[in-house]
C-alpha positions as CSV (number, residue, x, y, z in Angstrom):
1,M,-7.6,-5.0,4.9
2,T,-5.3,-7.8,6.6
3,I,-2.2,-6.9,8.1
4,I,0.1,-10.4,8.0
5,D,3.1,-8.9,9.3
6,E,5.7,-6.0,9.0
7,T,6.3,-6.6,5.5
8,K,2.8,-7.6,3.8
9,A,-1.0,-7.3,4.0
10,S,-4.2,-8.0,1.9
11,Y,-7.0,-6.7,1.1
12,G,-10.2,-8.1,-1.0
13,Y,-10.4,-5.3,-4.2
14,A,-8.8,-6.9,-7.4
15,G,-6.3,-9.4,-5.9
16,G,-4.9,-6.2,-3.9
17,R,-1.8,-6.6,-1.6
18,L,0.7,-4.6,0.1
19,F,4.6,-5.0,0.1
20,F,6.4,-2.8,2.7
21,D,10.2,-2.4,2.2
22,T,11.1,0.2,4.8
23,V,9.6,0.1,8.4
24,N,11.0,3.2,10.3
25,D,10.6,3.1,14.3
26,K,8.0,0.5,13.5
27,R,5.3,3.0,13.1
28,K,5.7,4.8,9.7
29,W,5.8,1.5,7.0
30,E,6.5,2.8,3.5
31,G,6.3,0.3,0.4
32,Y,3.6,-0.6,-2.5
33,W,0.2,-1.8,-3.4
34,V,-0.4,-4.0,-6.4
35,E,-3.6,-5.2,-7.7
36,D,-4.2,-7.8,-10.3
37,Y,-6.2,-5.6,-12.7
38,G,-7.3,-1.9,-12.7
39,P,-9.9,0.0,-15.0
40,N,-7.8,2.3,-17.3
41,M,-4.5,1.8,-15.6
42,S,-1.0,0.7,-16.7
43,C,2.0,1.4,-15.3
44,K,5.1,1.2,-17.4
45,Q,7.3,-1.1,-14.8
46,K,5.6,-4.1,-13.2
47,K,5.5,-5.0,-9.5
48,D,5.1,-8.5,-8.1
49,G,3.8,-9.2,-11.6
50,S,1.4,-6.7,-12.5
51,D,1.4,-3.2,-14.1
52,V,-1.1,-2.1,-11.6
53,W,0.5,-0.7,-8.6
54,G,1.7,2.7,-6.8
55,R,3.4,3.7,-3.5
56,V,2.2,3.7,0.1
57,V,3.0,5.2,3.2
58,F,1.1,4.3,6.3
59,R,1.7,5.8,9.8
60,F,0.4,4.3,12.9
61,N,-0.8,5.4,16.0
62,D,1.0,4.1,19.5
63,T,-1.9,1.2,19.9
64,Y,-1.6,0.4,16.3
65,N,-5.5,0.5,16.2
66,H,-5.2,3.4,13.5
67,F,-3.6,4.6,10.6
68,E,-3.4,7.4,8.3
69,G,-1.4,7.9,5.1
70,D,-1.1,8.2,1.5
71,W,-0.7,6.4,-2.0
72,D,-0.1,7.2,-5.6
73,T,-0.5,5.2,-8.8
74,C,2.8,4.1,-10.7
75,G,4.7,5.7,-8.1
76,E,4.1,9.3,-10.1
77,G,3.7,11.2,-6.7
78,N,0.0,12.3,-6.9
79,K,-1.0,11.5,-3.3
80,F,-4.6,10.2,-2.4
81,P,-5.4,9.6,1.3
82,W,-5.5,6.2,3.1
83,T,-6.8,5.7,6.5
84,G,-8.1,2.7,8.4
85,Y,-9.2,1.3,12.0
86,R,-9.0,-2.0,13.4
């Protein structure tokens, strides 16, 4: 995953991209993920031109070299963990 700035990031799977619409105290980022296609998935609404998306929350540590968060599909609230290191 490549964090471009505080509002965007990208990742390699299926043209994956992240859009952050809320950045609280610079360490909790909230937004949504989007992919160009997904197996057996189609949301009723579209985000960034795709019907494959979900909400995402990242919580970064003090040095921004680690985050923990969660994601769902179609904004439905069934959360799955997402972690990363730099």
